[in-house]
C-alpha positions as CSV (number, residue, x, y, z in Angstrom):
1,M,0.0,0.0,0.0
2,Q,2.9,2.3,0.7
3,R,4.2,1.8,-2.8
4,F,0.8,2.6,-4.3
5,G,0.7,5.8,-2.3
6,A,4.2,6.7,-3.6
7,I,3.0,6.1,-7.1
8,L,0.0,8.4,-6.6
9,L,2.4,11.0,-5.1
10,F,4.4,10.9,-8.3
11,Y,1.2,11.2,-10.4
12,K,-0.1,14.2,-8.5
13,P,1.7,16.9,-10.5
14,Y,0.5,15.4,-13.8
15,V,-3.2,15.0,-12.9
16,F,-4.1,18.5,-14.2
17,W,-2.4,17.9,-17.5
18,S,-4.0,14.5,-17.8
19,F,-7.4,16.1,-17.3
20,I,-6.7,18.7,-20.0
21,I,-5.6,16.0,-22.4
22,N,-8.8,14.0,-21.6
23,I,-10.8,17.1,-22.6
24,V,-8.9,17.6,-25.8
25,L,-9.2,14.0,-26.7
26,T,-12.9,14.2,-26.1
27,F,-13.3,17.0,-28.5
28,I,-11.0,15.4,-31.2
29,S,-12.2,11.8,-31.0
30,P,-14.2,10.4,-28.0
31,Q,-13.4,6.8,-29.0
32,L,-11.6,4.7,-26.5
33,V,-8.9,3.0,-28.6
34,P,-7.3,6.1,-30.1
35,A,-7.5,7.8,-26.7
36,I,-5.7,4.9,-25.0
37,L,-3.0,4.8,-27.7
38,T,-2.5,8.6,-27.3
39,K,-2.2,8.2,-23.6
40,L,0.4,5.4,-24.1
41,F,2.4,7.6,-26.4
42,L,2.3,10.5,-23.9
43,I,3.3,8.2,-21.0
44,I,6.3,7.0,-23.0
45,L,7.2,10.6,-23.9
46,L,6.9,11.6,-20.2
47,W,9.2,8.6,-19.2
48,F,11.8,9.8,-21.7
49,I,11.6,13.4,-20.6
50,V,11.9,12.4,-16.9
51,K,14.7,10.0,-17.6
52,E,16.7,12.6,-19.6
53,S,16.2,15.7,-17.4
54,H,17.0,16.8,-13.9
55,E,13.8,15.1,-12.8
56,K,15.8,11.9,-12.8
57,R,16.5,12.5,-9.2
58,K,12.9,11.7,-8.4
59,L,13.4,8.2,-9.9
60,V,16.1,7.5,-7.3
61,F,13.6,7.9,-4.5
62,Y,11.2,5.4,-6.1
63,N,14.1,3.0,-6.9
64,N,14.9,3.1,-3.1
65,L,11.3,2.1,-2.4
66,G,11.7,-0.9,-4.8
67,I,9.7,0.6,-7.7
68,N,11.7,0.6,-10.9
69,S,10.9,3.2,-13.6
70,L,9.1,0.6,-15.8
71,R,6.7,-0.3,-13.0
72,L,6.2,3.3,-12.0
73,F,5.2,4.5,-15.5
74,S,3.1,1.4,-16.3
75,M,1.1,2.0,-13.1
76,L,0.8,5.7,-14.1
77,F,-0.6,4.5,-17.5
78,I,-3.1,2.1,-15.8
79,I,-4.3,4.8,-13.4
80,D,-4.5,7.3,-16.2
81,V,-6.5,5.0,-18.5
82,C,-8.9,4.1,-15.7
83,I,-9.6,7.8,-15.1
84,M,-9.9,8.4,-18.8
85,V,-12.4,5.5,-19.3
86,V,-14.6,6.8,-16.5
87,F,-14.4,10.3,-18.0
88,L,-15.2,9.2,-21.5
89,S,-18.0,7.0,-20.4
90,F,-19.5,9.9,-18.5
91,I,-19.1,12.3,-21.3
92,K,-20.5,9.9,-23.9
93,V,-23.8,10.0,-22.1
94,F,-24.1,13.7,-22.8
95,I,-22.8,13.7,-26.4
């Protein structure tokens, strides 16, 4: 449970941007598969940016907790997709 809390702590600064991307994806194409592929691309891009910038120091903290970067970003992807599916399901009711 402590590891999951740490993953949510890492995800906290990106929640706002994820929500904005969800809104943009809803306007562009409210279909689920293209939205999931877009989120996968963005998570991979985020992993690359964090790995190659000064944000790499944050990854050391998670490595000390026993969470490698692959597990961290895959959990971010799963959490983000779950939030997106709920959001798109809710919005499709009104569209």
